[in-house]
DRENTI-632081 format. One record per residue: residue in one letter; x, y, z of N, C-alpha, C in turn. Coordinates in steps of 0.1 Angstrom, whole numbers, plus 5000, padded with zeros to 4 digits. Each point is the difference from the previous one (the first is absolute). Example, Ala and Ser with C-alpha at 12.3 -4.5 7.8 and 13.67 -1.06 7.14 Angstrom:
BEGIN
a513249435078499150125000500950125000;s499650114993500950115000499250115008;
END
This chain:
BEGIN
m645869965755500350145003500350084987;a499550124999500150084988501450044998;c500450014987501350044996500250155003;t501250045004500250135004500950084991;f500050135001500850084991500450135009;r501250044998500450135007501050074992;w500150135002501150084995501050035011;v501350004997501050035010501150094993;p500750085008499850035014499150125002;y499250005011499250115002500850105009;r501050064994500950085007499950154997;s500150034987499950144996498650065004;d499049924998498650055002499650005015;a500649925008499549975013499950125010;r500850104997500050125010499450124993;m499349984989499450114993498650035006;g499350104994498750035005499049894996;l498850025006498949904998499649994985;n499850114994499649994985501049934992;h501350035003501149944992499949855002;q499949955013500049865002498849934995;m498850075000498849944994500249984985;s500650104994500249994985501049884997;s501049995007501049894998499449865002;l499349995011499449875003498949974990;s499250104996499049984990500649954987;c501250054996500649964988500449865000;a500649965012500449865001498849905000;m498950045006498849925000499549974986;n500250094991499649984986500649884995;e501349985002500749894995499649875007;a499750015013499549885007498749954994;a499150104996498749974994500249934986;a501050064993500349944987500549865000;l500749975011500649865002499049915007;g498950055006499149925007500549955013;r500950085006500649965013499650095011;s500249955012499750095012501250095002;f499850135002501150095002500350015015;v501350005003500450015014500350145003;l499150065009500150145004500950025012;p500650125002500850025012499150005012;a500549955011499249995012499750145006;e500850104997499850135006500350104989;i499450125002500350124992500850085009;c501350024996500950085008500450134993;t500250105008500350134994501150085008;a500550104993501050095007499250085010;a500750055010499350085010499250124995;g500550064989499450124995498649974994;h499849874996498749974994498949965011;n500549945011499049945010500550025014;s499550115006500450035014499449905010;g499149924996499349905009500849875002;g501149984993500749875001500749974987;a501049935000500849974988499449894992;c499349915005499449894993498649975004;i499149974990498649975003499749874994;p499349915007499649874994499250024987;f500349934990499450024987498549985002;d499549905007498649985001499350105010;e500850095006499350115007499650114990;l500650014989499750104990499149944989;f500149874997499349944989499249885004;d499049974992499149895002500649894991;v500849915005500749904992499049904994;a499049965007499049914994499350064988;l499650135001499450064989500950024988;l501350035003501050024989500249864993;s499949895008500249874994498949964990;s498850085000499049974991500350054986;f501150094999500550044987501349934997;v500950005009501349934998500349925013;p500149874999500349925013501350065006;v499950035013501250055007500149935013;r501250015005500349955014501150095005;l500150015014501050085006501249925002;a501250075000501249935001500249935013;n499350055010500249935014498949905002;a499249974990498949905002500549865004;t499249935007500449865004500249924987;g501249944999500349914989500550084988;d500550125002500650084989501249924995;p499949974987501049914994501450054997;g500250135002501350054997500150054986;s501250024995500250074987499849914988;g500549885000499949914989501050034989;v499649974987500850014989499950144994;t501250064996500050134994499949994985;l499150084994499950004985501350054994;r500349944989501250054993499850144994;a501050074998499950144995499450004986;g499050094997499450014987498849914998;c499749925010498949914999498750075004;n499150034990498850065003498949915005;a498850055002498949915005499849884992;a499950024986499849884992501149905001;c501250055001501149915002500049935013;a499650075010499949945014498949895000;r498950024993499049905000500549874993;a500850024989500549894993501149935006;e501050075006501249945005500049975015;y499150065007499949995014498649965005;p499549894995498749965004499849985015;c498850025004499749995015500349865005;s499849904991500249865005501449975004;s501050064993501449975003500750125008;h499350124999500650125007498950075008;p499649945011498850065007500350145006;n501350035003500350135006501050074991;l499550114995500850074989500250155005;q501150054995500350145003500750074988;r499850134999500750084990500850115007;r501350024996500850105005499750134992;q499750115008499850134994501050105005;s500550084992501050115004499250135000;g500450085010499350135001498650005005;f499250104997498750005005499149914992;w499249925006499249904994499050064990;y499450115003499050054991500550034986;s501350034999500650044987499849894990;a499949875004499949894991498750024992;c498950055007498750024993500150124991;l500850105003500150124992500849964987;r500949905001500849964988499249904992;n498849965004499249914994500649864998;t500749965011500649875000499249905008;v498950045005499149925008498749984993;d499549884999498749974994498950045009;t499450124998498950055008498649964996;e499949944988498749974994499149905009;p500649895005499249915008499350065012;l500850085007499450075012498950104996;a500350074989499050104995498749934997;r500049894994498849934996499349945013;i500849965010499449965012499350115007;a500650125000499450125006498850044993;q500049994987498850044992498849925003;a500249875001498949915004499650015014;r501050005009499750015015499250135004;l500450114993499450125003498850044992;a499649914990498950034991500250134993;m501250024994500350134994499350014987;p499550114996499350024988500950004988;a499449964988500850014988499950154995;p500950054991501249924996501150005010;y500749895000501249995009501250074995;t500650095008501150084996501149995010;g501250064996501150015009499750085013;a499050094999499650085012499349915010;t499549884996499349925010500949885004;a501250004996500949885004500850035013;p500149915009500650025013501550024998;s500849924994501450014998500750045013;l500550135000500750045012499150045011;a498750014997499050065010499149905007;l500349874999499249905007499750045014;l501150025008499950035014499650145002;r500550094992499750155002498650034998;s499249924994498650034997499250015014;g500549945010499350005013499149895002;l499749924990499149895000500449905011;f501349995003500549895008500550055014;y499750125003500350045014499349925010;s500549995012499349925010498650055004;g499349915006498650035004499950135009;p500950005010499950125009500350134993;i501050004990500350124993498850054991;k499449904993498850044992498950045009;a499849945012498950045009500250145005;a501250045003500350145004499750104990;a500449974987499750094989498550014998;r499349895000498550014999499450095010;e500549985013499450085011500350154998;i501250034996500350144997499150064989;r499849924989499250054990498550025005;r499649905008498650025006499950135008;r501150035008499950125008500250134992;i500749994989500050114991498650034995;g499349904996498650014998499550044986;g500950024991499650044987501250024991;p499850064988501250024991501150085006;y501249974996501250075005501149994990;s500950095001501350004992501149975009;a501249974995501149965008501350064995;l500950035009501450054997501049925008;h501149964993501149945006501250094999;l500450075010501050105000501349945007;r501049984992501249945005501150104999;r500550045012501050115001501349955007;s499949955012501149995009501249924994;d499849874996501149924995500450054986;k499050044992500350054986500750135000;l499950085010500850135000501449965005;a500149915009501449975005500849934990;e499549924991500849934990500050064987;c499650134999499950074987501450054996;h500349974987501350044994499750054986;p500850104995501050075008499450115009;a500549995012499650105010500950124999;p499650125003498750045006498950034990;r500350004987499050044990498849915000;c500349875000499049905000499150015012;v500650025012499250015012499150125000;a500550114995499250124999498849984991;q500249934988498949984991499049915006;r500449895006499149915006499250065012;n500850085008499350075011498950094996;a500450084989499050104995498849944994;s500249894993498949934993499149925009;t500449985013499249925009499550095012;q500250134999499450095010498550014997;p499250045011498650014998499550094988;p500650114997499550084989500149924987;s501149924998500249934988499049884999;v499749945012499049905000498650054997;l499750125005498750064997499950034985;q501050064994500050034986499849884991;a500649895004499949884992498749935002;m499549995012498849925003498750074997;r500050145001498750074998499549984986;r500849964991499549984986499249874999;f500149915010499449874999499049985012;v500250065011499249985012499250125003;p498750005000499250125003500150055014;r499850135002500050065013499049935009;g500349975013499149945009500049855000;a500849944991500049864999500849945012;t499849875003500849945011501349954994;l501150035006501449964995500749925011;y500349884997500849925010501550024996;v500850035010501450034998500849895007;g500949934992501049915006501350064999;s500750035011501350065000500649995013;t501450015000500750005013500050145006;e499650104992499850145005498850005010;a500250085011498950015009498950094994;a498849985006498850074995500150154999;p500750075010500150144998500750054987;f500949914995500750044987498950034989;f498949935001499050024989498950105003;s500250085011498950095004499650104989;p500950044991499650094989498949944991;l499949865000499149934991498649995007;a500050025013498849975008498850094996;g500350124995499050094996499449974986;v500649904994499549964986499349875001;w500649905007499449875001499949955014;n499149905002499949945013501149895001;l501050035008501249925001499849895011;l500549884996500049895009501449935000;f500449955011501349945002499849865007;a501149925000500049885008499650035015;s500550115005499750045014498550025003;n499250024989498650015002499349865002;f500749904998499549865001500749915009;s500350055012500849935010499449875003;e498749995001499349875004500249894990;p499750034987500249894990501549964998;l500950105004501449974998500749965013;r499249975010500649975013500949885000;g499849904992500949884999501150014991;v500250124993501150024991501350035007;s501049914998501250025008501350044992;n499850014986501250034992499550094988;n501050074994499750094989499449924988;y500549884998499649924988498549975000;a499549965012498649975001499250134998;l500550115006499250134998500050034985;y501149994993500150034986499149914992;a499949875004499149914993498650045001;i499650045012498650055002499850134992;e500950095000499950124992500049984985;s500749904996500049974985498649954996;l499349935009498649964996499150125000;l500350105008499250135000500350074987;f501350004995500450074988499249944988;v500049874998499449944989498550025000;g499450025012498650025001499550144999;a500950094998499750144999499450044987;d499450124999499550064988501250064992;v500950065007501250064994501249975009;y501149964994501249975008501250084995;m500650085008501250084996501249945007;e501049974992501349955004501050115001;t501249975007501050095001500950014987;f500449884995500949994989499349944987;g500350064989499549964988500449864996;y501249955004500449874996499349895007;t499250035011499349905007498549994995;r499650094991498750004995499749874992;g500949964991499849874993499949885009;n500850005011499949895009498750005007;f499550115004498750015006498949954991;m500050044987499049964991500149854997;r501249955000500149854998499449935012;s500150055012499449945011498550005000;c499450084991498650014998499449904990;y500849904997499649914989498649935003;p499649985013498749945002498850114999;f500350124995499050105000498749964994;g500049924989498849964993499449875005;s500649955011499549875005498650015006;s499249904998498750005006499949945014;v501249945004500049925012501150055010;a500750114996501150055009499550045014;a498850075000499550045013499349895007;s499249924993499249905007500849885004;e501049964993500749885003501450035006;f500650114997501350045006500050115010;g498850075001499950115009500850124997;v500350034987500750124996499250084990;s499850135002499250084991501050094993;y499750014986500950084992499150124994;g500450125003499250124996500550064987;a499550124997500350074988501550044999;a500750005012501450025000500849904991;c499349894997500749904992499750014985;s499350114996499850034986501350054994;w500249974987501250054994499950154996;e498850055000499850134995500950115008;c500950064992500950115006500849955011;h500249875003500749965011501450055000;e500650024988501450045000500350145005;e498950075003500250145006499750015015;l499649885006499750005014501249975009;h501050094999501250005008500550145002;l500950015009500650135004501350034993;l500849894999501450014994500149904988;p500550054989500150144996498750075000;p499950135001498750075000499349964987;p498749965001499249964989499850124990;t499949964987499750114990498550034999;h499249915004498550024999499550004986;r500949954991499650004986498849904998;c500149895006498949904999498750065004;r500050075011498750065005499550104990;r500950084994499550114991499549934987;e500749904995499649934988498749935002;r499849945012498849935003498850095001;d500250125007498950095001499750064986;a501050024991499750054987499249904992;r500349875001499349904993498550005004;r499850015014498749995005499150124998;s500750124998499250124999500950094991;p499949984986500850084991499950155002;a498950055004499850145001500850065012;r500449915010500750045012501549974998;t500850084994501449974998500850125006;g501349985000500950115005499650055013;a500150135002499850075013498649975005;a499049994992498649985004500049865007;a500649904995500049875006500750005013;l501050095002500849995012499550105011;a498950074997499550105009499349945012;h499649884999499249945011500949975012;g499550045012500749985012499949865005;p500649975012500049875006498749945003;s498950095001498749955003499249974987;g500650024988499249994988500649914990;g500050054987500149914989501249914999;a501250045006501249924998499849865006;a499449995011499849875007498849934995;a499150064993498749944997500249874992;p500849994989500149874993500449895009;t500950035010500549895009498849965009;a499250105004498849975009499049914992;r499850034987499149924992500549864999;l501349984997500649874999499849925013;a500250075012499949935012498549955002;r499150084996498649965001499749884992;r500649994988499849894991500549875007;v501250015006500649885007499149965011;r499550105009499249965011498749944996;e499550044988498749954996500249884991;g501249955000500249874993500150014984;q500150124995500150024986501449984994;g501050005009501349994995500650134995;a501249994995500750124995500349994985;p500050114993500349994985501449954998;r500249924990501449964997500850114994;v501250015004500950114995501249944993;r500250034988501149954993501350075004;r501049915002501350065004501050004988;g501150075002500950014989500849874998;r500850004990500749874996501049965011;e500750105006501049975010499449935012;s500549895004499449925011500150085013;e499049985008500150065013501249955008;k500349874999501149945007501350084996;s500350024987501250064997500050155003;r498950074998500050145002500150035015;e499349935009499950035014501249945008;m500649894995501049945008501450004994;n500150044988501350004994501150075008;g501049945003501150065008499750025014;r499049955006499650015014500549885008;a500550025011500649895008498949915006;a498850065002498949925007498750044994;p499049915000498750034995499350105010;
END
């Protein structure tokens, strides 16, 4: 029987949102890969009622393909037949190298580590050896050289969408087939984020104003040309977005009732929509601090086998170009777009460069990039600043 490894307790993370839990479990699986042990996953993904109206707990293997995940990191569910229990607890301060030396599989077949707070924070503090899993992913996904941090799974192993269950992937593929061509996507999150906004009422007023249709239009028209297809994921009803209907061809989950017929909870729906987001030409998020998380989930972007072997397509939305401006809050400066356009056409600067409307020049570079991706040419590499995406996007945030 394979030696097992687990982190405990799964208490702080267990009632958070799906992205949060995927980040925390991904972090823990990095250490299991470093130790060469099977990671013991929770039997269920449970949530607070605000996150999932369809039920408090969902079986883990209803959302994820456990067998496929095991091809990267051997895993087993906590309720599996023959679950060995907790085993020996690693002493405080004992890292992966120490664990391999002091707790060999032969004498300690079942091992656990106690973690305080949110699990994902251990990877942000660089206390987890993420290199072994990164190399496994590079080989398994046939990632192109050079290998960089942008192509490492780390917190994003599960968030990539590679390991969603077969029915979830099938539903996303069918929706893409019905869309029938290139599309952009918007994830607009208002309800819970307005309710929990502090200090109120100033914070609520700012978030409300920045997520109203006129603000969405102003932000997106710089990247998405008039007449394009726009898939919208949101808890807001379709009529809320009616001011955008004259600019773009809007689609919602309600337009795809047949492919979504078997979806019984919000987490499964979000999983399907997240696959639509990574497959888009352009993807607009609500909050800037989530952009880095989304981009890290795109680590298989350059893979030559993600679509053929894993059934997940990654579009131009996964390019790093100007990604830091594809959000509504805080309002983007559009500096990247202006600098990019100036580099590509030095004669078109200042007011002349900004004179193009939503049907013209502003969205053209994004359209060209999308065509390159669809034609298999890939996207140009974009150098990022020295500050890491992890620290800039997640510093001080309670959840990924």
